[in-house]
BAMIMI-986607 format. One record per residue (C-alpha): residue in three letters; x, y, z. Coordinates in steps of 0.2 Angstrom, whole numbers, plus 2048, in hexadecimal, padded with zeros to 3 digits. Example, Ala and Ser with C-alpha at 12.3 -4.5 7.8 and 13.67 -1.06 7.14 Angstrom:
BEGIN
ala83E7EA827 ser8447FB824 
END
This chain:
BEGIN
metDAA422CFD alaDAB411CF5 alaD9940DCF4 serD8F41CCF7 serD7C41CCF3 serD7F429CE6 glyD8941BCDC pheD7A410CD9 thrD6D41BCD0 alaD6D415CBF hisD6641BCAF leuD5940FCA6 glyD4F413C98 pheD4340FC8A lysD4640DC78 leuD3840CC6B serD3A401C5C argD2F3FFC4C pheD2B3F2C41 serD2D3FAC30 serD2A3EBC24 serD173EAC29 proD0A3F6C22 pheD023F6C33 hisD11402C3A alaD0E3FBC4C tyrD1B3FFC59 serD243F5C65 hisD2C3FCC75 glyD3D3F7C7C leuD443FAC8C gluD57401C8C serD5F401C9C argD6C411C9B lysDC241DCD3 lysDE5435CF7 lysDEF429CFA argDE941ED09 argDF0421D1A glyDEB416D29 argDEF40CD37 leuDEB3FAD3D pheDE43F6D4D leuDD93E9D56 aspDC73ECD5A glyDBE3E4D6A asnDBD3D4D60 glyDCE3D2D5B valDCA3D6D4A argDD73DFD3F valDD13F0D3B serDD93FCD2F argDD340FD31 ileDD5417D21 serDD742AD21 cysDD2436D12 cysDCD447D10 cysDBC443D0D serDB7432D16 aspDBB428D25 serDB6417D1F valDBA408D2B valDBF3F9D22 argDBF3E7D2B argDCA3DAD23 alaDC83C7D28 serDD73BDD21 glyDD43ACD1B serDD03A2D0B glyDBF3A9D09 asnDB03A0D07 serDAB397CF7 valD9E3A0CEE gluD93398CE1 lysD953A2CD1 proD8C39FCC1 gluD92397CB3 gluD933D2C6E lysD963E1C6C argD8F3DDC5C serD823E5C51 hisD763DAC48 argD6D3E1C38 serD5C3E6C3F argD4C3EBC37 pheD473F7C44 glnD49409C45 alaD4F410C56 ileD4741EC5E proD4F429C6C alaD4E422C7E leuD44428C8C proD4B425C9E pheD4441ECAE proD4242ECBA serD5142FCC5 hisD5243DCD2 glnD6643CCCF serD6643BCBC argD6944DCBA pheD75450CC8 glyD8844DCC4 thrD91443CB7 lysD91430CB6 glnDA4431CBC gluD9F43BCCB lysD92430CD0 pheD9B41FCCF tyrDAD425CD2 proDAD432CE0 argDBB43FCDE cysDC243CCF0 thrDC2429CF2 proDD0420CFC argDD9412CF1 asnDD7401CF7 thrDCA403D05 glyDB93FDCFC proDB53F8CEB glnDAF405CE0 serD9E402CD8 argDA0400CC5 aspD903F8CC3 thrD84401CB8 proD743FACB0 proD773F1C9F lysD713F8C8F argD663F0C83 aspD6C3EAC72 thrD7E3EBC76 glyD833D9C73 ileD923D1C7B alaDA03DCC83 asnDB23D8C80 gluDBB3D2C8F lysDC53E2C90 aspDB53ECC93 metDB03E1CA2 glyDBF3E6CAE ileDC13D6CB5 asnDD03D8CC2 leuDD13C9CCE leuDDA3CBCDE lysDE93C0CE2 gluDE63BCCF3 asnDD63B5CFC valDCD3C4D05 serDBD3C7D0F gluDBB3DAD12 thrDAC3E5D18 glyDAC3F7D1B thrDA0406D1E asnDA2417D15 gluD9F428D1D aspD8D429D15 glyD88419D1E serD8940ED0F thrD923FDD10 trpD9D3F3D05 pheDA43E1D04 argDB23D8CFA gluDB63C6CFA serDC23BBCEF glyDC73A9CEF gluDCB39ACE6 aspDC138ACE4 leuDC937ACDE glyDC2369CD7 alaDC535ACCE asnDCE359CBD glyDD8368CC2 tyrDCA373CC3 argDCE384CCB cysDC2394CCC argDC93A4CD3 trpDBC3B1CD7 thrDBA3C2CDE lysDA93C8CE5 metDA53DACEA glyD953E6CED glyD8E3F3CF8 argD7D3FACFD serD7740BD03 hisD7440FD16 aspD6240BD14 aspD633FDD08 serD5A406CFA thrD67403CEE glnD753F6CEC trpD813EDCE0 gluD8B3DDCDE gluD983D8CD2 thrDA13C7CD1 trpDB03C3CC5 trpDB73B1CC2 gluDC23A7CB8 lysDC2394CB6 serDCE387CAF aspDD1376CB0 trpDDE369CA9 thrDD4365C98 glyDD9377C93 tyrDC837EC97 lysDC8391C9C gluDBB39DCA1 leuDB93AECA6 glyDAA3B6CAC valDA03C5CB5 gluD903C7CBD lysD873D7CC3 serD783DCCCB glyD703EBCD3 argD623F6CD9 asnD5F409CDB alaD54413CE5 gluD46414CD8 glyD45401CD8 aspD4D3FFCC9 serD563EECC9 trpD623E6CBC trpD6D3D5CBA gluD7A3D1CAE thrD863C3CAB trpD953C1C9E glnD9F3B2C9A gluDAC3ADC8E metDB339CC8E leuDC1392C84 hisDC037FC81 glnDC3370C75 aspDB536AC6B gluDB2359C71 trpDAE353C5F serDB935DC53 asnDC735FC5F leuDC8372C5A alaDCA380C66 argDBB38AC69 ileDB739AC71 gluDA539EC77 argD9F3AFC7E serD8E3B3C86 alaD843C0C8F glnD743C1C98 lysD6C3D2C9D glnD5B3D8CA5 alaD553E8CAC lysD443EBCB5 serD3C3FCCB9 glyD373FFCCB thrD2A40BCC5 gluD21404CB6 asnD1D3F3CAF alaD2C3F2CA5 glyD3B3E8CA2 trpD463DFC96 tyrD513CFC94 gluD5E3CAC88 lysD693BBC85 trpD783BDC78 trpD843AFC73 gluD923ACC67 lysD9D39CC63 tyrDAC39BC59 aspDB838CC54 alaDCA38DC4C lysDC3388C3B glyDB7396C39 trpDA738EC3F thrD9C39BC47 gluD8B39DC50 lysD843ADC57 glyD733B1C5D alaD683BAC6A asnD573B8C72 lysD4F3C8C79 tyrD3F3CCC82 glyD373DDC88 argD283E4C90 leuD213F7C92 asnD113F7C9B gluD043EFC8F glnD103EBC81 serD1D3DCC7F trpD283D8C73 trpD353C9C6E gluD443C7C62 lysD4E3B9C5D trpD5C3B8C50 glyD6A3ACC4C gluD793AAC40 hisD8239AC3B tyrD92399C31 aspD99387C2E glyDAB38EC29 argDA9386C18 glyD9E394C0F serD8C38FC15 valD8339DC1F thrD7239CC28 lysD6A3ACC2F trpD593AFC36 thrD4F3BCC41 aspD3E3BAC49 lysD353CAC51 trpD253CCC59 alaD1A3D7C65 gluD093D7C6D thrCFF3E3C77 gluCF33DEC86 leuCE43E3C7A glyCE93D4C6F thrCF23DDC60 lysD013D3C5A trpD0E3D5C4C glyD1E3CFC47 aspD2B3CDC38 lysD373BEC35 trpD433B9C28 gluD503ACC24 gluD5E3AAC17 lysD6939BC13 pheD7739CC06 pheD86392C00 alaD92396BF1 glyD863A3BEB ileD77399BEB glyD6939ABF7 serD583A1BFD argD503AEC08 hisD3F3AFC0E glyD343B7C1C gluD233BDC22 thrD1C3CDC29 trpD0B3CBC32 hisCFF3D4C3D valCF03CEC47 serCE23DAC4E proCDA3D9C5F ileCCB3D1C57 glyCD53C4C4F glyCD73CAC3D argCE73C5C35 trpCF23CDC27 serD023C5C21 argD0E3C7C13 thrD1A3B9C0E trpD293BBC02 glyD373B1BFC gluD473B2BF1 gluD503A4BE8 hisD623A7BE3 pheD6939DBD5 glyD7B3A3BD6 asnD7A3A8BC3 glyD733BBBC5 lysD613B4BC5 valD563B6BD4 hisD443AFBD6 lysD3A3BBBE0 tyrD283B6BE6 glyD1B3BABF3 lysD0A3BDBF9 serCFF3C5C06 thrCED3C2C0D thrCE83D3C04 serCEA3CABF3 gluCFC3D0BF0 serD063C4BE6 trpD163C4BDC aspD213B6BD3 ileD2F3BDBC8 valD403BABC3 valD4C3C8BC3 aspD5E3CCBBE gluD663D0BCF gluD773CEBD8 thrD773C3BE7 tyrD7F3C9BF7 tyrD813C0C07 gluD8E3BFC15 alaD973AFC14 gluDA33B2C22 proD9F3BBC33 hisDA43CCC34 tyrDAC3C7C45 glyDB43B6C46 trpDC13ABC4E alaDD03B6C4B aspDC63C5C52 valDC03BCC62 valDD23B5C65 glyDDA3C6C64 aspDCC3CCC71 serDCE3BEC7D serDE03C1C84 glnDDB3C0C96 leuDD13B0C94 leuDDF3A8C8A serDEC3AEC98 ileDE33A4CA6 gluDF0398CAE proDE9386CB4 argDEF37ECC3 gluDFE374CC1 argDFC362CBC proE06355CC5 proE10349CBB glyE0633ACB6 valDF5342CB8 tyrDEC344CA8 proDDB34ECA7 asnDCA344CA6 leuDC3348C95 aspDB0345C93 pheDAA345C82 glyD98343C86 proD8B336C7F serD8833CC6D proD8D348C60 proD85359C60 proD7435BC56 proD73362C45 valD71376C45 aspD5E374C3F aspD5B369C4F leuD63375C5D proD5837BC6B glyD4F38AC67 serD4B39AC71 proD41398C82 leuD373A7C7B proD253A3C74 proD243A0C61 serD1D3ADC56 glnD0C3AEC51 
END
């Protein structure tokens, strides 16, 4: 049963997080969303279409295959942990009538499923705060021929699978496979698309897009990309990875969205960041963070988190640090706004001189203040814990993409753009609203 309705019910859940640095211990809520061998014969139906009837001990699935090149389909262009000032609390699931029946393996991979009939539903809702997965965890396995297939399972659920190749200028090639399925009553469905892209400039890309919906109305969408290209200004090889994830409850005013990115070059330059948003009924929360390593010892890190309720209560926390050669600074703010507009905040800062002396200062709206110099060791991460060598080692499928053969005398058109990239401080920020 390649795409039975029981394969769609997914586990989504809530997770609570707490800002721990403010004396107003307010809570923000996060939403965490939680394959007999084939025997058969070929014959023609009344329309002259080749039909393969597959026999199995538990299913009688009719598969329709239409040979050809397939139609072009437009395709879209970590697991990392980040030090956080939140404390996680156990998740509370969305209600699901199937959540307590059978294991996840039994739900998504029925025991008696004929091979090579329909695609197996591997789509499950993404989970919050899991960053960017490595390519081996994405399971990308492109078909080697162009196909267009559909089928119906014993329980009435249907499935489809398509694959093809798109060609373009400058040696562009995109190989893709798209598959999906839905229950007999359309209450549940899933889709998944894989692709690889390349051209004569050396550009390579690997990607996945997933989406789904279950009978309770919960829906989700996820995309993952990994690319290799030559930086137009430094001429260095660069690998970039990104992921976007979102889930929405079908029974409550609840949902979340995350965007993660990582960029690496061969000399150690690294940039990482994330934008997050979530809502649970009357409460909403946002988070942004970033890291930048220049490959020569300079590092900048920052985090900004805030939340609010429909009643008007708002609270947040943010900090930033910049270091080079043992010298640098840290500063931050924790704040709270009451429904009637009363505001409390505490700001703090540190200056590290590189000689064992640290200047600490701060103040709050409740008359707190301090300004001292202490003997203290300076600690910061001058290099990313996951860098260029790591990402190259985890990108074997990306690096093995074969571009189209280039005819003799034909050279790639290199477009270096109108101007060099802007300074780091001028890079566009998050589309999320600013903190209060």
